[in-house]
C-alpha positions as CSV (number, residue, x, y, z in Angstrom):
1,M,-19.4,-13.8,-56.6
2,G,-22.6,-13.3,-54.5
3,F,-26.0,-11.7,-54.8
4,K,-26.7,-10.3,-58.3
5,S,-30.4,-9.5,-58.7
6,T,-33.9,-9.6,-57.5
7,I,-36.4,-11.0,-60.0
8,L,-40.1,-10.1,-60.0
9,V,-42.3,-12.5,-61.9
10,V,-45.0,-10.3,-63.7
11,E,-47.9,-10.9,-66.0
12,D,-47.2,-8.1,-68.5
13,I,-43.6,-6.9,-69.0
14,A,-44.6,-3.7,-70.8
15,R,-47.1,-2.6,-68.2
16,S,-44.8,-3.4,-65.3
17,R,-41.9,-1.7,-67.1
18,M,-44.0,1.5,-67.2
19,L,-44.2,1.5,-63.4
20,Y,-40.5,0.7,-62.7
21,E,-39.0,2.7,-65.6
22,D,-41.3,5.7,-66.1
23,I,-42.7,6.3,-62.6
24,L,-40.0,4.9,-60.3
25,K,-37.2,6.0,-62.6
26,C,-35.2,2.7,-62.8
27,K,-32.7,2.7,-65.7
28,V,-32.7,-0.3,-68.0
29,E,-29.5,-2.2,-68.1
30,A,-30.5,-5.2,-70.2
31,D,-33.6,-5.5,-72.4
32,F,-34.7,-8.9,-73.6
33,G,-38.0,-7.7,-75.1
34,L,-41.2,-9.4,-73.9
35,Y,-39.4,-12.0,-71.8
36,N,-37.4,-10.1,-69.3
37,V,-35.8,-6.7,-68.5
38,G,-33.0,-5.9,-66.1
39,F,-32.5,-2.5,-64.4
40,E,-29.4,-0.9,-62.9
41,G,-29.1,-1.8,-59.2
42,G,-30.2,-5.4,-59.6
43,L,-34.0,-5.4,-60.1
44,A,-35.3,-7.6,-63.0
45,L,-38.7,-8.4,-64.4
46,Y,-39.5,-11.9,-65.9
47,R,-42.8,-12.5,-67.8
48,K,-44.7,-15.1,-65.8
49,S,-45.4,-17.4,-68.8
50,F,-41.6,-17.4,-69.6
51,F,-40.6,-18.1,-66.0
52,T,-43.2,-20.9,-65.8
53,E,-41.5,-22.5,-68.8
54,L,-38.1,-22.1,-67.2
55,I,-39.1,-23.9,-64.0
56,H,-41.3,-26.5,-65.8
57,Q,-44.4,-25.8,-63.8
58,I,-47.8,-25.0,-65.1
59,D,-48.7,-22.6,-62.2
60,N,-46.4,-20.7,-59.9
61,A,-49.0,-19.2,-57.6
62,S,-48.5,-15.6,-56.4
63,K,-47.8,-15.1,-52.7
64,T,-48.3,-11.6,-51.5
65,H,-46.6,-9.7,-48.7
66,N,-43.4,-11.7,-48.9
67,V,-41.3,-9.3,-51.0
68,V,-40.9,-5.6,-50.7
69,I,-39.1,-3.5,-53.3
70,Y,-37.7,-0.3,-51.8
71,F,-37.1,3.1,-53.4
72,E,-36.2,6.5,-52.1
73,F,-37.3,9.9,-53.6
74,K,-36.8,13.5,-52.5
75,D,-40.4,14.3,-53.1
76,I,-42.6,11.4,-52.3
77,Y,-45.7,13.6,-52.2
78,S,-45.6,14.2,-56.0
79,L,-44.9,10.6,-56.6
80,R,-47.8,9.6,-54.4
81,D,-50.1,11.8,-56.5
82,R,-48.9,10.0,-59.6
83,I,-49.3,6.5,-58.1
84,V,-52.9,7.4,-57.0
85,A,-53.7,9.0,-60.4
86,D,-52.5,5.9,-62.2
87,G,-54.8,3.7,-60.1
88,F,-52.4,1.7,-58.0
89,E,-53.8,0.3,-54.8
90,L,-52.2,1.8,-51.7
91,L,-51.2,-0.5,-48.9
92,H,-51.2,2.7,-46.8
93,D,-50.8,6.4,-47.6
94,I,-47.7,8.4,-46.6
95,K,-46.9,8.0,-42.9
96,E,-44.0,8.7,-40.6
97,Q,-41.9,5.7,-39.6
98,P,-40.5,5.5,-36.0
99,W,-37.2,6.9,-37.2
100,G,-38.8,10.0,-38.8
101,Q,-38.8,9.0,-42.5
102,S,-42.0,9.5,-44.5
103,V,-43.0,6.3,-46.3
104,L,-45.7,5.2,-48.8
105,R,-46.5,1.6,-49.7
106,F,-48.5,0.3,-52.6
107,Y,-49.1,-2.7,-54.7
108,D,-47.6,-3.0,-58.2
109,Y,-49.6,-4.6,-61.1
110,D,-48.7,-8.1,-59.8
111,Q,-49.4,-7.4,-56.1
112,H,-45.7,-7.0,-55.1
113,I,-45.4,-4.4,-52.4
114,V,-43.5,-1.3,-53.4
115,E,-42.2,0.9,-50.6
116,V,-41.2,4.4,-51.3
117,G,-39.4,6.4,-48.6
118,E,-38.4,10.0,-48.5
119,D,-34.7,10.2,-49.3
120,M,-33.0,10.0,-45.8
121,E,-30.9,13.1,-46.5
122,T,-34.1,15.0,-47.1
123,T,-35.5,13.6,-43.9
124,L,-32.5,14.6,-41.9
125,V,-32.5,18.1,-43.3
126,N,-36.2,18.5,-42.6
127,M,-35.8,17.4,-39.0
128,Y,-33.0,20.0,-38.5
129,R,-35.2,22.7,-40.2
130,S,-38.0,21.8,-37.8
131,G,-35.8,22.7,-34.9
132,M,-34.3,19.3,-33.9
133,S,-30.6,19.3,-32.9
134,A,-28.1,17.0,-34.6
135,A,-28.0,15.0,-31.3
136,A,-31.7,14.6,-31.2
137,I,-31.8,13.6,-34.9
138,A,-29.1,10.9,-34.2
139,V,-31.2,9.5,-31.4
140,K,-34.4,9.3,-33.5
141,T,-32.8,8.0,-36.7
142,G,-29.9,5.9,-35.6
143,Y,-27.6,7.8,-37.9
144,P,-24.2,8.8,-36.4
145,E,-24.2,12.4,-35.1
146,D,-21.0,13.2,-37.0
147,H,-22.6,12.1,-40.3
148,I,-25.6,14.3,-39.6
149,K,-23.4,17.3,-38.7
150,T,-21.3,16.8,-41.9
151,L,-24.5,16.6,-44.0
152,L,-26.0,19.7,-42.4
153,G,-22.7,21.6,-42.4
154,V,-22.9,22.3,-38.6
C-alpha cells in the first residue's frame, strides 16, 4: 500500500470543516468529532492540540507556502464571491495560467494555501467556443488533441 491521505493541522475543526465541507464540497468519509475528520479523496483535518499530543511536542510551528490543496470547480467565479464574502484572504484573485485555466488562490483559516481551478473540461470547451482549434488547444494546454476532439465531439 502507498499514499493514503494528506493531513492538515488546524486550530478549529468545526470552523475548518465549514470551509472544506460546505464551501469546497468535500464529502466526509470518517468523522472523529473534535479531533479529526477525513474526507473522500484523502484529505483529512487534525485539531492542532490533538496532533501536538500525538507527536509529543508543545509547539508545532506553522510554515506557510509549503502545502497547496487543489480543487476544481466548473464555476469558480461564484465560488470566488463566496470566498470573499466569507472573509478569506486571497493570495491572488482569479487569473489565467499559462495553459489557459483560470485559477484562484486563497488562505484557509490556518494559512494553508487553497488553489481552486476552473474544471479543465470547462476550460477546454471555453477555449473552443472562443474560436481556438483543437490543435491550438492541445498546444496551449498540453492535452492530447484526440482527447480534446473526443471531449468536444469534433
